[in-house]
C-alpha positions as CSV (number, residue, x, y, z in Angstrom):
1,M,20.4,-35.8,28.0
2,S,23.4,-37.8,29.3
3,N,25.3,-41.0,28.4
4,L,23.0,-41.8,25.5
5,Q,24.5,-45.0,24.4
6,H,22.2,-47.4,22.4
7,I,22.1,-51.0,21.3
8,K,21.6,-50.8,17.5
9,A,19.7,-54.1,17.2
10,S,17.0,-52.9,19.6
11,R,15.9,-50.0,17.5
12,T,12.8,-50.0,15.3
13,R,14.0,-48.6,12.0
14,I,12.6,-45.2,10.8
15,L,12.7,-44.6,7.1
16,N,12.0,-41.6,5.0
17,T,10.5,-43.8,2.2
18,F,8.4,-47.0,2.1
19,P,10.5,-50.1,2.4
20,K,11.4,-51.9,-0.8
21,K,10.6,-55.6,-1.4
22,E,14.1,-56.8,-0.8
23,F,14.4,-54.9,2.4
24,G,14.2,-56.7,5.8
25,F,12.8,-60.0,6.9
26,D,9.4,-61.5,7.7
27,G,8.1,-60.1,11.1
28,D,10.1,-56.8,10.7
29,I,8.3,-53.6,11.7
30,V,9.3,-50.3,10.2
31,I,8.0,-46.8,10.6
32,S,8.0,-44.8,7.4
33,R,7.9,-41.0,7.8
34,I,7.4,-39.5,4.4
35,S,7.5,-35.8,3.7
36,G,4.2,-34.4,2.4
37,K,2.3,-37.7,3.0
38,G,2.5,-38.5,6.7
39,T,3.7,-41.4,9.0
40,F,2.9,-45.1,8.4
41,L,3.4,-48.4,10.2
42,C,4.8,-51.1,7.9
43,S,5.2,-54.9,8.5
44,K,6.6,-57.7,6.3
45,A,4.9,-61.1,6.0
46,D,5.6,-63.9,3.5
47,G,8.1,-61.6,1.7
48,V,5.5,-58.8,1.2
49,W,5.4,-55.4,2.9
50,Y,2.1,-54.3,4.2
51,V,1.2,-50.7,5.4
52,A,-1.5,-49.5,7.7
53,N,-3.4,-46.3,7.1
54,Q,-1.8,-43.0,7.9
55,M,-1.0,-42.7,11.6
56,Q,-2.4,-39.8,13.7
57,E,-0.6,-37.8,16.4
58,I,-1.8,-38.7,19.9
59,S,-3.3,-35.3,20.3
60,R,-5.6,-36.0,17.4
61,I,-7.2,-39.3,18.6
62,G,-10.7,-39.5,17.3
63,K,-10.0,-36.8,14.6
64,A,-9.1,-38.9,11.6
65,S,-7.9,-37.0,8.5
66,I,-8.4,-38.8,5.1
67,R,-7.2,-37.1,1.9
68,E,-9.8,-38.8,-0.3
69,L,-13.0,-40.7,0.8
70,T,-15.2,-42.8,-1.4
71,T,-18.2,-44.6,0.1
72,N,-21.6,-46.1,-0.9
73,K,-23.4,-44.6,2.0
74,L,-22.5,-41.7,4.3
75,T,-24.4,-41.0,7.6
76,V,-23.8,-37.9,9.7
77,N,-25.1,-38.4,13.2
78,K,-24.8,-34.8,14.3
79,M,-24.6,-31.6,12.1
80,L,-23.9,-28.3,13.8
81,N,-25.7,-25.0,12.9
82,T,-23.2,-22.4,11.7
83,E,-25.0,-19.8,13.9
84,R,-24.0,-17.1,11.4
85,S,-24.9,-15.9,7.9
86,A,-23.1,-18.0,5.4
87,D,-23.7,-17.9,1.6
88,R,-22.9,-21.6,1.0
89,F,-25.4,-24.6,0.5
90,V,-24.4,-28.2,0.3
91,V,-25.5,-30.0,-2.9
92,N,-25.0,-33.4,-4.6
93,D,-23.3,-33.2,-8.0
94,G,-23.2,-36.7,-9.5
95,G,-22.3,-38.3,-6.2
96,S,-19.8,-35.6,-5.2
97,I,-20.5,-33.2,-2.3
98,K,-20.1,-29.6,-3.4
99,Y,-21.6,-26.2,-2.6
100,R,-23.5,-23.5,-4.4
101,T,-24.1,-19.9,-3.4
102,G,-27.4,-18.4,-2.5
103,K,-27.6,-16.4,-5.8
104,Q,-26.9,-19.6,-7.8
105,I,-29.7,-21.4,-6.0
106,V,-32.2,-18.5,-6.7
107,D,-31.1,-18.6,-10.3
108,D,-31.8,-22.4,-10.4
109,L,-35.4,-21.9,-9.3
110,S,-38.0,-21.2,-12.0
111,L,-39.5,-18.3,-10.2
112,P,-39.5,-14.6,-11.3
113,F,-37.5,-13.3,-8.3
114,N,-35.3,-11.1,-10.5
115,N,-38.3,-9.5,-12.3
116,I,-40.5,-8.4,-9.4
117,D,-40.9,-4.5,-9.4
118,Y,-42.2,-2.8,-6.3
119,K,-43.7,0.7,-6.3
120,T,-45.1,3.0,-3.6
121,A,-48.5,4.8,-3.7
122,Y,-48.5,8.7,-3.5
123,C,-51.0,11.5,-3.8
124,S,-50.4,14.5,-6.0
125,L,-51.6,16.6,-3.1
126,G,-48.9,15.8,-0.6
127,Q,-51.0,16.2,2.6
128,Y,-53.2,13.1,1.9
129,S,-52.0,9.6,2.5
130,D,-55.1,7.6,1.4
131,K,-56.7,7.3,-2.1
132,D,-60.2,8.4,-1.2
133,S,-59.2,11.7,0.5
134,C,-56.7,12.4,-2.3
135,E,-59.2,12.0,-5.1
136,S,-62.1,13.7,-3.3
137,N,-60.0,16.8,-2.9
138,G,-59.1,16.8,-6.6
139,G,-55.8,15.1,-6.3
140,T,-54.3,12.2,-8.4
141,W,-53.5,8.8,-6.7
142,Y,-50.5,7.3,-8.4
143,Y,-47.8,4.6,-7.9
144,S,-44.1,5.3,-8.3
145,E,-40.6,4.1,-7.3
146,N,-40.2,7.6,-5.8
147,D,-42.4,10.6,-5.0
148,S,-43.0,11.7,-8.6
149,H,-45.8,11.3,-11.2
150,D,-45.3,8.5,-13.7
151,S,-48.4,9.6,-15.6
152,I,-49.7,13.2,-16.3
153,S,-52.8,12.2,-18.2
154,S,-55.1,13.9,-15.7
155,T,-53.0,17.1,-15.6
156,P,-54.9,20.3,-16.9
157,E,-53.6,21.5,-20.2
158,N,-52.4,24.8,-18.8
159,Q,-50.3,23.5,-15.9
160,L,-46.5,23.7,-16.3
161,L,-44.3,20.6,-15.7
162,T,-41.0,20.2,-13.8
163,I,-38.5,17.3,-13.6
164,G,-39.5,14.8,-10.9
165,Q,-37.4,13.1,-8.3
166,S,-35.6,11.1,-10.9
167,I,-34.7,11.7,-14.6
168,G,-37.5,10.3,-16.7
169,T,-40.4,11.4,-14.5
170,V,-42.2,14.7,-14.4
171,D,-44.4,16.6,-11.8
172,A,-47.4,18.8,-12.6
173,E,-47.3,22.2,-10.9
174,P,-51.0,23.4,-10.2
175,T,-49.7,26.7,-8.9
176,L,-47.7,27.5,-12.0
177,T,-49.8,27.9,-15.2
178,Y,-49.5,29.4,-18.7
179,D,-52.5,29.5,-21.1
180,G,-50.6,30.8,-24.1
181,S,-51.1,34.4,-23.2
182,V,-50.8,34.9,-19.4
183,F,-48.1,33.4,-17.2
184,Q,-49.5,33.1,-13.6
185,I,-48.1,32.1,-10.2
186,K,-50.9,31.3,-7.8
187,N,-51.1,31.3,-4.0
188,N,-50.3,27.8,-2.7
189,L,-53.1,27.5,-0.2
190,N,-53.0,23.7,0.1
191,Y,-49.5,23.7,1.3
192,D,-47.6,20.6,2.4
193,D,-46.2,20.8,5.9
194,N,-43.3,18.7,4.7
195,W,-42.1,21.4,2.3
196,Q,-43.4,24.7,3.5
197,S,-44.6,26.1,6.8
198,S,-47.3,28.6,5.7
199,V,-49.3,29.9,2.7
200,Q,-46.9,31.2,0.0
201,E,-47.6,34.4,-1.7
202,P,-47.0,34.6,-5.5
203,Q,-43.7,36.2,-6.3
204,I,-40.9,36.3,-8.9
205,R,-37.3,36.2,-7.8
206,L,-34.1,36.7,-9.9
207,H,-30.9,35.3,-8.5
208,D,-27.3,36.2,-9.7
209,G,-25.6,33.6,-7.5
210,T,-25.3,35.9,-4.5
211,Y,-28.2,38.2,-4.2
212,Y,-32.0,38.0,-4.8
213,T,-33.9,40.7,-6.8
214,G,-37.6,40.2,-6.4
215,F,-41.1,41.3,-7.4
216,K,-43.8,40.6,-4.9
217,A,-47.4,41.4,-5.8
218,H,-49.7,42.9,-3.1
219,G,-52.2,44.0,-5.7
220,T,-52.6,44.0,-9.5
221,M,-49.3,44.2,-11.3
222,T,-49.3,44.4,-15.1
223,A,-46.6,44.1,-17.7
224,D,-47.0,47.8,-18.6
225,C,-45.6,48.8,-15.1
226,L,-42.3,47.1,-16.1
227,Y,-41.8,48.4,-19.6
228,T,-43.7,51.7,-20.1
229,L,-41.7,54.8,-18.9
230,P,-43.7,57.5,-17.1
231,A,-44.2,60.9,-18.7
232,E,-42.0,62.6,-16.0
233,Y,-39.0,60.4,-16.9
234,P,-36.1,62.9,-16.6
235,G,-33.4,61.3,-18.6
236,A,-30.2,59.3,-18.1
237,N,-29.2,60.9,-14.8
238,K,-32.0,59.2,-12.7
239,V,-32.4,55.5,-11.8
240,L,-35.6,53.5,-10.9
241,Q,-35.7,51.9,-7.4
242,S,-38.2,50.7,-4.9
243,D,-39.2,52.7,-1.8
244,T,-40.0,51.3,1.7
245,S,-43.6,50.7,0.6
246,G,-42.6,48.6,-2.3
247,N,-43.4,51.3,-4.9
248,L,-41.0,52.0,-7.9
249,T,-39.9,55.6,-8.1
250,W,-37.1,57.6,-9.9
251,V,-34.4,58.9,-7.6
252,S,-32.2,61.9,-8.1
253,D,-29.1,62.4,-10.3
254,V,-26.1,60.2,-9.4
255,G,-23.5,62.3,-11.1
256,T,-21.6,62.3,-14.4
257,I,-18.9,59.8,-15.4
258,T,-15.7,61.5,-16.7
259,A,-15.0,60.9,-20.4
260,L,-12.0,58.8,-21.3
261,N,-11.5,60.0,-24.8
262,N,-7.7,59.9,-24.6
263,A,-7.4,56.4,-23.2
264,T,-5.9,53.7,-25.5
265,A,-7.5,50.3,-26.1
266,T,-5.1,48.4,-23.8
267,E,-5.0,50.8,-20.8
268,L,-6.7,49.7,-17.6
269,V,-9.0,52.1,-15.7
270,T,-9.2,52.9,-12.0
271,V,-11.7,54.9,-9.9
272,G,-10.9,58.6,-10.0
273,S,-11.1,61.2,-7.2
274,S,-14.8,60.6,-6.8
275,I,-17.2,57.6,-7.3
276,T,-18.4,59.2,-10.6
277,E,-14.9,59.5,-12.2
278,L,-12.6,57.0,-13.9
279,D,-8.9,57.4,-14.7
280,A,-6.9,55.7,-17.5
281,Q,-3.7,54.1,-16.3
282,S,-1.0,54.4,-19.0
283,N,1.5,52.3,-17.0
284,L,-1.0,49.5,-16.5
285,T,-2.1,47.8,-19.7
286,F,-3.7,44.4,-20.7
287,D,-3.9,43.3,-24.3
288,G,-5.9,40.1,-23.6
289,N,-2.9,37.9,-22.9
290,K,-0.3,39.9,-20.9
291,L,-0.6,42.2,-18.0
292,V,2.2,44.8,-18.0
293,V,3.2,47.1,-15.1
294,N,5.6,49.6,-16.5
295,N,7.3,52.9,-15.4
296,A,8.0,55.1,-18.4
297,E,11.4,56.2,-17.1
298,V,12.9,52.8,-16.1
299,L,11.5,49.3,-16.0
300,I,10.4,48.9,-12.4
301,P,7.6,46.2,-12.1
302,Q,6.1,46.7,-8.7
303,F,3.1,45.2,-7.0
304,I,2.1,46.3,-3.5
305,V,-0.8,44.8,-1.5
306,T,-1.8,47.0,1.5
307,A,-4.1,46.5,4.4
308,D,-6.3,49.2,6.0
309,G,-4.1,52.0,7.2
310,G,-1.7,51.6,4.3
311,T,0.7,49.0,5.8
312,D,2.4,46.9,3.1
313,Y,1.7,43.2,3.5
314,L,3.2,41.9,0.1
315,Y,5.5,43.6,-2.3
316,I,7.2,42.4,-5.5
317,N,9.8,44.7,-6.9
318,N,12.5,44.7,-9.6
319,V,14.6,47.9,-9.6
320,G,16.0,48.3,-13.2
321,N,17.4,45.1,-14.5
322,G,18.8,44.1,-11.1
323,A,17.7,41.5,-8.5
324,S,14.1,40.8,-7.9
325,T,12.7,40.9,-4.4
326,I,9.5,39.3,-3.0
327,G,8.9,40.5,0.6
328,T,6.2,40.7,3.2
329,T,5.6,42.9,6.3
330,D,3.1,42.5,9.0
331,A,0.9,45.2,10.6
332,A,3.9,46.4,12.7
333,G,6.1,46.7,9.7
334,D,8.2,43.6,10.6
335,N,8.9,40.8,8.2
336,A,6.2,38.2,8.0
337,D,5.5,34.8,6.3
338,L,4.8,34.9,2.6
339,E,2.1,32.7,1.0
340,I,1.6,32.7,-2.8
341,K,-1.3,30.5,-3.9
342,S,-2.4,29.3,-7.3
343,D,-5.4,27.2,-8.3
344,G,-3.4,25.8,-11.3
345,N,0.3,25.3,-12.2
346,M,2.6,28.2,-11.1
347,T,6.2,28.7,-12.4
348,L,8.8,31.1,-11.0
349,T,11.5,31.7,-13.7
350,V,14.7,33.8,-13.8
351,G,16.9,34.5,-16.8
352,L,14.1,35.2,-19.4
353,G,14.5,37.8,-22.1
354,S,17.8,39.5,-21.7
355,G,18.7,37.5,-18.7
356,A,22.0,35.6,-18.7
357,S,22.1,31.8,-18.9
358,D,23.9,31.6,-15.6
359,T,21.3,33.7,-13.7
360,N,20.7,32.2,-10.3
361,F,17.5,31.7,-8.3
362,T,18.1,31.9,-4.6
363,V,15.8,30.9,-1.8
364,D,17.1,32.4,1.5
365,G,15.1,31.8,4.7
366,F,15.8,33.5,8.0
367,G,14.2,30.4,9.6
368,N,13.4,27.1,8.0
369,I,12.8,26.5,4.3
370,I,9.8,24.1,3.9
371,L,9.0,22.2,0.7
372,D,5.5,20.7,1.0
373,A,4.3,18.6,-1.9
374,A,0.7,17.1,-1.5
375,N,1.4,14.5,-4.2
376,N,4.5,13.1,-2.4
377,N,7.2,14.1,-4.9
378,I,9.8,16.9,-4.9
379,I,11.4,16.7,-8.4
380,F,14.8,17.9,-9.5
381,K,15.4,18.8,-13.2
382,D,18.3,20.0,-15.4
383,N,17.0,22.1,-18.3
384,G,13.7,20.3,-18.3
385,T,15.0,16.8,-17.8
386,E,14.3,15.1,-14.5
387,H,17.4,13.7,-12.8
388,G,15.9,12.7,-9.5
389,R,13.3,13.3,-6.8
390,I,12.6,13.1,-3.1
391,N,9.7,10.7,-2.8
392,M,7.4,10.4,0.3
393,S,4.7,8.1,-1.2
394,T,5.6,5.1,1.1
395,A,4.3,5.4,4.7
396,S,7.1,6.3,7.2
397,K,9.8,6.4,4.4
398,L,11.6,9.3,2.8
399,R,13.3,8.2,-0.5
400,L,16.0,10.0,-2.5
401,Q,15.4,8.6,-6.0
402,S,17.5,9.1,-9.2
403,A,15.6,9.2,-12.5
404,S,15.7,6.1,-14.8
405,N,19.2,5.2,-15.9
406,Y,20.8,7.8,-13.6
407,S,23.1,6.9,-10.8
408,C,22.4,8.3,-7.3
409,V,25.6,9.7,-5.7
410,I,26.0,11.2,-2.3
411,E,29.5,12.8,-2.4
412,S,31.4,15.0,0.0
413,Q,33.9,17.5,-1.4
414,G,37.5,17.7,-0.2
415,T,38.2,15.9,3.0
416,G,34.6,16.0,4.3
417,D,33.0,12.8,5.7
418,V,29.8,11.2,4.7
419,E,27.9,9.9,7.7
420,L,25.0,7.6,7.9
421,D,23.4,8.0,11.3
422,S,20.2,6.0,12.0
423,S,18.2,5.7,15.1
424,G,17.0,2.4,13.6
425,D,18.5,-0.1,11.1
426,I,20.9,0.8,8.3
427,I,19.8,-1.4,5.3
428,L,21.9,-2.1,2.2
429,D,19.7,-3.5,-0.6
430,S,21.2,-4.2,-4.0
431,A,18.8,-5.4,-6.8
432,D,21.6,-7.3,-8.6
433,G,23.2,-8.6,-5.4
434,N,26.5,-6.8,-6.0
435,F,28.2,-5.1,-3.1
436,I,31.4,-3.2,-3.9
437,A,34.0,-1.7,-1.5
438,K,36.6,0.8,-3.0
439,K,39.5,3.0,-1.9
440,A,39.8,6.1,-4.0
441,G,37.9,4.5,-6.9
442,T,39.7,1.1,-6.8
443,E,37.8,-2.0,-5.7
444,F,39.8,-3.8,-3.1
445,S,37.6,-6.8,-2.3
446,A,36.9,-9.7,-4.6
447,A,34.8,-8.4,-7.5
448,N,31.3,-7.4,-6.3
449,S,31.8,-9.4,-3.0
450,A,32.3,-6.8,-0.2
451,Y,30.1,-9.1,2.0
452,A,32.6,-12.1,1.7
453,G,33.7,-13.3,5.1
454,M,30.3,-12.5,6.7
455,I,29.3,-15.2,9.2
456,L,25.8,-16.2,8.0
457,G,25.0,-18.8,10.6
458,Y,26.6,-20.2,13.8
459,T,25.9,-23.2,16.0
460,R,27.6,-23.9,19.4
461,L,26.4,-27.0,21.3
462,E,27.6,-27.5,24.8
463,G,24.6,-29.1,26.5
464,D,23.1,-27.6,29.7
465,L,26.5,-27.4,31.3
466,T,25.5,-29.7,34.2
467,N,26.6,-32.9,32.3
468,Y,27.9,-33.8,28.9
469,N,26.0,-35.2,25.9
470,S,27.2,-38.4,24.3
471,Y,26.0,-39.9,21.0
472,E,27.2,-43.3,19.7
473,I,28.2,-43.0,16.0
474,E,26.4,-45.6,13.8
475,N,28.0,-47.8,11.2
476,A,26.4,-45.9,8.3
477,I,26.4,-42.1,8.2
478,T,23.6,-41.0,10.5
479,V,22.4,-37.6,11.9
480,E,22.5,-38.4,15.6
481,D,20.4,-35.5,16.9
482,D,18.2,-32.8,15.4
483,T,20.3,-30.1,17.0
484,H,23.4,-31.0,14.9
485,K,22.6,-28.3,12.3
486,V,23.3,-24.8,11.0
487,T,20.8,-22.4,9.4
488,F,21.6,-19.4,7.2
489,K,20.4,-17.4,4.2
490,T,21.9,-17.7,0.7
491,P,24.3,-14.8,0.0
492,P,24.6,-13.1,-3.4
493,S,27.6,-15.2,-4.4
494,E,25.7,-18.5,-3.8
495,L,28.9,-19.9,-2.3
496,V,29.1,-20.8,1.4
497,E,31.7,-22.5,3.6
498,I,30.4,-24.7,6.4
499,S,33.1,-25.6,8.9
500,C,32.8,-27.9,11.9
501,Q,34.7,-28.6,15.1
502,V,33.7,-31.7,17.1
503,N,35.2,-33.9,19.9
504,I,35.1,-37.7,19.1
505,G,36.0,-40.3,21.7
506,M,37.0,-43.7,20.2
507,L,36.8,-46.8,22.4
508,S,37.7,-49.3,19.7
509,T,40.9,-49.6,17.7
510,S,41.3,-49.0,14.0
511,T,38.2,-46.8,14.0
512,R,37.6,-44.8,10.8
513,I,35.2,-41.8,11.0
514,F,33.2,-40.6,8.0
515,V,31.1,-37.4,7.8
516,G,28.5,-36.0,5.4
517,L,26.2,-33.0,4.9
518,S,22.5,-33.9,5.2
519,T,19.2,-32.1,4.1
520,A,17.2,-34.1,6.6
521,N,17.3,-34.2,10.4
522,A,17.7,-37.2,12.8
523,T,13.9,-37.9,12.9
524,D,13.6,-38.1,9.1
525,G,16.9,-39.9,8.6
526,Y,20.2,-38.9,6.9
527,S,19.9,-37.6,3.3
528,K,23.1,-36.6,1.6
529,V,23.3,-33.3,-0.1
530,D,25.9,-34.3,-2.7
531,E,28.5,-37.0,-3.1
532,K,31.2,-34.3,-3.1
533,L,30.0,-33.3,0.4
534,E,30.4,-36.8,1.8
535,Y,34.0,-37.5,3.0
536,E,34.6,-41.2,2.8
537,V,38.0,-41.8,1.3
538,N,40.2,-41.6,4.4
539,G,37.6,-40.0,6.7
540,I,38.2,-37.2,9.1
541,A,39.7,-39.5,11.7
542,Y,41.4,-42.8,11.8
543,S,42.8,-44.3,15.0
544,D,45.4,-46.4,13.2
545,G,45.4,-49.4,15.6
546,E,44.8,-47.4,18.7
547,A,41.8,-46.0,20.5
548,D,42.2,-42.2,20.1
549,D,40.2,-39.3,21.4
550,G,40.5,-35.8,20.1
551,N,39.0,-32.6,18.5
552,Y,38.6,-32.8,14.8
553,E,37.9,-30.1,12.2
554,F,36.6,-30.4,8.6
555,T,35.0,-28.0,6.0
556,F,32.4,-28.2,3.3
557,V,31.9,-25.7,0.4
558,V,28.3,-25.5,-0.8
559,D,27.4,-23.9,-4.1
560,A,24.3,-22.7,-6.0
561,D,23.4,-26.3,-7.0
562,D,22.6,-27.2,-3.4
563,L,21.4,-23.8,-2.0
564,N,18.0,-22.1,-2.2
565,A,17.5,-18.8,-3.9
566,V,19.5,-15.8,-2.8
567,G,18.0,-14.5,0.5
568,S,16.2,-17.8,1.2
569,D,16.8,-20.0,4.3
570,N,18.9,-23.1,4.2
571,T,19.4,-25.7,7.0
572,F,22.0,-28.5,6.8
573,W,22.7,-31.3,9.4
574,I,26.0,-33.0,10.0
575,G,26.0,-36.8,9.9
576,F,28.7,-39.3,11.2
577,G,29.5,-43.0,10.5
578,T,32.1,-45.6,11.2
579,A,32.7,-46.6,7.5
580,D,29.9,-49.2,7.6
581,T,32.0,-51.2,10.1
582,T,31.0,-52.0,13.7
583,K,33.2,-49.8,15.9
584,T,32.6,-47.9,19.1
585,A,33.0,-44.1,19.0
586,Y,31.0,-41.2,20.5
587,I,30.4,-37.5,19.7
588,Q,30.8,-35.8,23.1
589,Y,30.3,-32.2,24.3
590,G,29.4,-30.4,27.5
591,L,30.6,-30.5,31.1
592,R,32.4,-33.5,32.6
593,A,31.3,-32.9,36.2
594,S,33.4,-35.7,37.5
595,H,36.6,-34.0,36.2
596,N,35.5,-30.4,36.7
597,L,36.3,-29.9,33.0
598,A,34.4,-29.7,29.8
599,F,34.6,-31.3,26.4
600,A,35.1,-28.7,23.6
601,P,31.7,-27.5,22.2
602,F,30.4,-28.9,18.9
603,I,30.6,-25.8,16.6
604,I,29.1,-25.5,13.1
605,K,29.7,-22.2,11.2
606,A,28.5,-20.9,7.8
607,T,30.5,-18.2,6.1
608,A,29.8,-16.2,2.9
609,L,32.5,-16.7,0.2
610,P,33.3,-14.3,-2.6
611,A,31.6,-14.6,-6.0
612,T,34.7,-16.1,-7.5
613,I,37.0,-18.7,-5.8
614,Y,40.1,-20.3,-7.3
615,D,39.8,-24.0,-7.9
616,G,43.1,-24.7,-9.6
617,Q,41.4,-25.7,-12.9
């Protein structure tokens, strides 16, 4: 863009509002570009302004967009099939086009769709799938939501019942009967291939959660066999067991258990020198609450877990009242990793009983010390009160958190340094927006404003460096180009200094230059931020009877009234004018190829100010 000098009268005016009645003359044409509404073409005739419908971009020819449409008749020449499942149906609601879902349409119909109950037919004899075969072989043909009997009216009175496939249904069991005197398990000759692969013999099994104990009848077996002792019963030193043929016999004496007449009520018992002997352990007692391991001479609690061959794998030892030791060895006798597991809460405590209040608990690892918390928190307490935690609940983040109302301090003692070394970003995030810099406890920046002086936004315009850009300054303050702007985020102080440096070439004498800060760009038209940010008293430049060129600097200070919320984006444009008087002056920047020199760049800079600034009041 080079040597852009325009004749003002030749331009079609672009407004950011609709023109008022007193604006312009008959025959004038104005383009109104209104934020949130669109762009409109306006023309004045007989003193009245008329407006056409909203204009469309060239790329949207034939695709008109109308915010609200009311018509007496609507015809759609071509309607496309959505080609996918969509739960929406177009309906007419008092003249308005709306939609209803598929469920709503079903509910609108006076048909019992929601009350239809479907069931499947079954045979009580599982191998038959048709009613005739089922009933001709003595089975019951029934209908159910699952493979279970809904009705047991045809069940013989001596058949036992079991819960069916679902609660509320029962199944008759023809092979399991009880007539009030005899409990009988029959052979299941009509077996179902879906559930068993062969004829099942009658049998009784007892299960203790791990092993089966069973009775299996190969002949007649009566209750007397189970409860009547034979005449040759020898006494308490023989036991009844089954031989290889399935017969029950008494086996020989298994030995005598040694009496424990001298054992106390709380002493635990171990196996003695043989399988038939038991020994009372006076140093190992359990009173229902507490397990005590005690040496009568000195208190030496000691637990040793050994593997085959006697190698110690885990030992816990406290010699006298001294230090406690938890250790492990592997099969070779070397130190090995230690793992202590608990299905519930587990607490390791020192200093109980006669222990001193300053008793220490030390974790000393020859290698790494690993803290692994499945619930994401490693919590630090002082005498039961939480002071802080290491939190890992957020993906890819490790947080050091202080408890509520506690400060979190990272402090080095003496002359040691505190280093923050990150392979990524270092983020400072203050919830109240205060950032404080101190030396030995004394804040040396403006209160809570350690960020003051930070450059928030910077614009440098110098064209393409093959030619220079030139914009004629209008009579009224105007944003000459959309690029004449600066963008930044609002700092915690909500105070920002916007400074500008610009080269202005004046071709007419007695030229006065005004500037102002705008919230709108060149396309939408200049819109002042505030009267105090529009310099019109003596202007930034006045040629004083001569045609002067030069670089000019000026500064605005923008406060919370004209800024968005802290952390939000702001964009301001710089507008120039010749004091509503026809003068000739140009904003110029870029390379003057004919002189092998350049005009100074057009620079706009936004800088954060401290929370408090002196205003002389």
